[in-house]
C-alpha positions as CSV (number, residue, x, y, z in Angstrom):
1,M,177.2,113.2,124.5
2,K,177.4,116.9,126.0
3,L,181.0,115.9,127.0
4,M,181.8,114.5,123.7
5,A,180.4,117.6,121.9
6,N,182.6,119.8,124.1
7,I,185.7,117.9,123.4
8,N,185.0,118.1,119.6
9,S,184.5,121.9,120.0
10,L,187.9,122.0,121.9
11,I,189.6,120.0,119.0
12,A,187.8,122.4,116.4
13,L,189.2,125.4,118.5
14,I,192.5,124.0,118.4
15,A,192.5,123.2,114.6
16,G,191.2,126.8,114.0
17,N,187.8,125.6,112.7
18,A,185.8,127.2,115.4
19,L,187.1,130.6,114.6
20,N,186.3,130.4,110.9
21,T,182.9,132.1,111.0
22,T,182.7,132.6,107.4
23,A,182.6,128.9,106.7
24,M,180.1,128.6,109.3
25,K,177.7,131.2,107.8
26,Q,178.2,129.8,104.5
27,R,177.3,126.2,105.8
28,I,174.1,127.5,107.3
29,K,173.3,129.5,104.3
30,L,173.8,126.4,102.2
31,G,171.3,124.3,104.2
32,Y,168.6,127.1,104.1
33,E,169.3,127.4,100.3
34,G,168.4,123.7,100.0
35,A,171.8,123.1,98.6
36,C,172.5,120.1,100.8
37,S,168.9,118.5,101.2
38,D,165.3,119.1,100.3
39,H,164.4,119.3,103.8
40,V,164.1,123.1,103.9
41,T,161.2,122.8,101.1
42,H,158.9,121.6,103.9
43,Y,159.7,124.5,106.4
44,D,156.4,125.9,106.2
45,E,154.5,122.7,106.0
46,L,155.9,121.2,109.1
47,G,156.9,124.3,111.1
48,L,154.3,127.0,110.3
49,E,152.4,126.5,113.4
50,H,155.3,126.3,115.5
51,Y,156.9,129.6,114.4
52,T,153.4,131.4,114.2
53,K,153.3,130.7,118.0
54,I,156.6,132.3,118.6
55,A,156.1,135.3,116.3
56,A,152.6,136.0,117.8
57,A,154.0,135.8,121.3
58,L,157.0,138.2,120.2
59,L,154.9,140.9,118.8
60,E,152.4,140.9,121.6
61,G,152.3,144.6,122.8
62,V,154.8,145.8,120.3
63,D,153.5,149.1,118.7
64,I,154.1,148.6,114.8
65,R,151.2,150.5,113.4
66,D,152.5,153.0,110.8
67,M,155.8,152.3,111.7
68,D,158.7,151.5,109.4
69,V,159.8,147.8,110.0
70,L,162.8,145.8,109.3
71,D,162.6,142.1,109.6
72,V,166.3,140.7,109.9
73,G,166.4,136.7,109.0
74,C,162.7,136.9,107.7
75,G,162.7,133.2,106.6
76,T,159.6,132.4,104.7
77,G,157.8,135.5,106.1
78,I,156.3,134.3,109.5
79,V,157.1,137.3,111.5
80,S,156.7,139.6,108.5
81,A,153.2,138.4,108.2
82,F,152.3,139.4,111.7
83,V,154.0,143.0,111.1
84,L,151.7,143.6,108.3
85,K,148.7,142.4,110.5
86,H,149.8,144.9,113.2
87,G,149.6,147.8,110.6
88,A,153.1,148.6,109.9
89,G,153.6,151.7,107.4
90,R,156.4,150.1,105.7
91,L,158.2,146.7,105.8
92,T,161.4,145.5,104.8
93,C,162.2,141.8,104.5
94,G,165.8,140.4,104.8
95,D,167.3,137.1,104.7
96,A,170.8,135.7,103.6
97,S,169.1,132.9,101.7
98,E,167.7,133.6,98.4
99,Y,165.3,130.8,98.7
100,M,163.9,131.6,102.2
101,L,163.5,135.2,100.6
102,S,161.7,133.9,97.6
103,Q,159.2,132.1,100.0
104,C,158.8,135.0,102.0
105,K,158.0,137.3,98.8
106,K,155.2,134.7,97.8
107,K,153.6,134.6,101.1
108,I,153.7,138.4,101.7
109,M,152.9,139.8,98.4
110,V,149.4,138.0,98.7
111,Q,148.4,140.0,101.7
112,E,146.3,142.8,102.0
113,G,148.6,146.1,101.8
114,G,151.4,144.4,99.9
115,G,153.2,146.0,97.1
116,E,155.0,149.4,97.2
117,K,155.0,149.6,101.1
118,I,157.0,146.2,101.0
119,D,160.8,145.5,100.0
120,F,162.8,142.5,100.0
121,R,166.4,142.4,100.3
122,Q,169.2,139.6,100.6
123,L,171.6,140.6,103.2
124,D,174.0,139.6,106.0
125,A,172.8,140.3,109.5
126,E,176.2,140.9,110.5
127,S,176.7,144.0,108.0
128,L,173.2,145.5,107.4
129,P,173.2,147.6,104.0
130,Y,171.4,150.6,105.7
131,G,172.5,153.7,107.1
132,D,172.2,154.6,111.1
133,K,168.6,155.5,112.4
134,S,166.8,154.1,109.4
135,F,163.9,152.2,110.8
136,D,161.4,152.8,113.7
137,V,161.4,148.8,114.6
138,V,163.7,146.0,113.9
139,V,162.2,142.5,114.6
140,S,164.1,139.1,114.2
141,G,162.5,135.8,114.6
142,M,164.9,132.8,115.6
143,L,167.9,134.1,113.9
144,L,170.3,134.8,116.7
145,G,171.3,131.3,117.8
146,L,172.5,130.5,114.1
147,V,174.9,133.3,113.7
148,P,178.4,133.2,115.1
149,N,178.9,136.7,115.7
150,Q,175.8,137.5,117.9
151,Q,177.0,140.7,119.3
152,K,177.8,142.1,116.0
153,V,174.3,141.3,114.8
154,V,172.7,142.9,117.9
155,T,174.9,145.9,117.5
156,E,174.0,146.3,113.9
157,M,170.2,145.9,114.5
158,A,170.4,148.7,117.3
159,R,172.5,150.9,114.9
160,V,169.8,151.1,112.2
161,L,167.2,151.9,114.9
162,R,165.9,155.5,115.0
163,S,165.8,157.2,118.5
164,G,163.1,155.7,120.3
165,G,162.9,152.9,118.2
166,M,162.2,149.1,119.5
167,L,164.3,146.0,118.8
168,A,162.2,142.8,119.4
169,L,163.9,139.5,118.7
170,S,163.5,135.8,119.6
171,T,166.1,133.0,119.9
172,H,167.1,129.6,121.1
173,G,167.4,129.1,125.0
174,P,169.9,126.7,126.3
175,E,167.3,123.8,126.3
176,C,165.9,124.4,123.0
177,W,166.0,121.2,120.5
178,W,168.2,119.3,122.9
179,E,166.4,115.9,122.2
180,P,166.8,115.9,118.4
181,G,170.1,117.5,118.6
182,D,171.5,114.8,120.9
183,A,169.8,112.0,118.7
184,T,171.4,113.5,115.5
185,F,174.7,113.9,117.1
186,R,174.7,110.2,118.1
187,A,173.6,109.0,114.8
188,I,175.7,110.7,112.4
189,P,179.0,109.2,111.1
190,K,181.7,110.6,113.5
191,R,184.4,110.6,110.8
192,Y,182.9,113.4,109.2
193,T,182.5,115.7,112.1
194,L,185.7,115.2,114.1
195,G,186.8,118.7,114.8
196,Y,183.6,120.2,113.8
197,R,181.9,122.8,115.8
198,V,178.3,122.8,115.0
199,E,176.7,126.2,114.0
200,Y,174.4,126.6,116.9
201,W,174.7,129.3,119.7
202,P,171.8,129.0,122.2
203,R,172.0,131.6,124.9
204,K,171.0,132.4,128.5
205,G,168.7,135.4,129.0
206,T,171.3,137.0,130.9
207,E,173.4,136.6,127.9
208,I,171.1,138.0,125.7
209,E,170.2,141.0,127.8
210,R,174.1,141.9,128.1
211,M,174.1,142.0,124.4
212,L,171.2,144.6,124.1
213,V,172.9,146.5,126.9
214,K,176.1,146.8,125.3
215,A,174.5,147.6,122.0
216,G,173.3,150.6,123.5
217,L,169.5,149.7,124.1
218,A,167.6,150.7,127.2
219,D,164.5,149.4,128.8
220,V,165.7,145.8,128.2
221,R,163.4,142.9,129.2
222,I,163.6,139.2,128.5
223,R,160.7,137.0,128.4
224,K,160.8,133.1,128.3
225,L,158.6,130.4,126.6
226,F,159.2,126.9,127.0
227,W,156.9,124.1,125.9
228,Q,157.5,120.2,124.7
229,D,155.8,118.8,121.4
230,N,155.2,115.2,121.3
231,F,155.3,113.5,117.9
232,E,153.4,110.3,117.0
233,T,156.9,108.8,115.9
234,G,160.5,109.2,115.9
235,G,160.4,109.9,112.1
236,K,157.9,112.8,112.3
237,A,160.0,114.4,115.1
238,Y,163.0,113.8,112.8
239,D,161.1,115.3,109.8
240,F,160.1,118.5,111.6
241,F,163.6,119.1,113.2
242,A,165.1,118.6,109.8
243,S,163.0,120.9,108.2
244,V,163.0,123.9,110.6
245,S,166.8,123.5,111.0
246,A,167.2,122.9,107.1
247,S,169.8,120.2,108.1
248,W,172.6,122.8,107.8
249,W,175.2,120.2,109.1
250,N,174.9,118.0,105.7
251,A,177.2,120.5,104.3
252,K,180.0,118.7,106.1
253,F,179.1,115.2,104.4
254,P,180.1,114.1,100.9
255,P,177.0,114.9,98.7
256,D,176.8,111.4,97.6
257,K,176.4,110.2,101.2
258,I,173.9,112.9,102.5
259,K,170.7,110.9,101.6
260,E,172.1,107.6,103.2
261,I,172.9,109.5,106.2
262,S,169.9,111.2,106.5
263,K,167.8,108.1,106.2
264,K,170.2,106.2,108.9
265,T,169.5,109.3,111.4
266,R,165.6,109.4,110.8
267,D,165.8,105.5,111.5
268,Y,167.8,106.3,114.8
269,F,165.0,108.4,115.8
270,N,162.3,105.9,115.0
271,H,164.3,103.2,116.8
272,H,165.2,105.0,120.0
273,K,161.6,106.6,120.0
274,V,162.8,110.1,120.0
275,T,159.3,111.7,119.8
276,Q,159.8,114.7,122.1
277,I,161.3,117.9,120.9
278,S,161.8,120.9,123.9
279,H,161.3,124.5,122.8
280,D,163.3,126.8,125.0
281,I,162.5,130.4,123.5
282,L,163.8,133.9,124.7
283,L,162.0,136.8,123.7
284,A,164.2,140.1,124.0
285,Y,163.3,143.7,123.9
286,G,165.2,147.1,124.1
287,R,164.5,150.7,123.1
288,K,167.0,153.0,121.6
289,F,167.1,156.4,123.1
């Protein structure tokens, strides 16, 4: 299946689809807006424990107290919630998806210390709407693997850091989600995906390290988390994967076929007992001098 995926990506490159990063970003945004299915509405219901684990690990030992913090790709606010608990002086939550940003606002505004010290902003991570040296700390939870121009995003996050400021991000490693990704690729109708380069860019730790160094950050370090979740049924594994990924690839299917394809994919998970999901997570840190 990896060979088939690579061949498909080659076709996409030849056809020019693999270079259309604007379309790629739009499809992911549509997924997290809930425009192609309602899977994302179950994001916290099925993924809160998972992403809370990553957020806690990411911010362990990061000095946030009284700092001015930007959360890039805040999603439903799971990392942002930890930022507040760690005593941030001010917090800006930013995401491309209006829906995810609205969920973040609901979650964060009920926390103690909300209100005036919290701002919410719809933004493009590749072009942050802030001046140079605007924040003491920039955090980002599991965004980088879902953006096509990763170096540009890292460079932007470094740009808005003040001198001495810290960047802390988590992202997908090479083995992250390989079981559900493989099963989904096998299950979906190929006639809709010929020449389609899936919007997913997991990276090795050495690649992430180079990105941070190229962005001008020092004291770069990479940590790795790896674990596997085992679900009771393939259907439950599919529900988790579809929710946290927001099934953004549905944007490639005819709207009247999405429910049918989703059901067939879920049935495939059940029939083939795809009950295990690997989580290969990279935690990266760098300081601006």
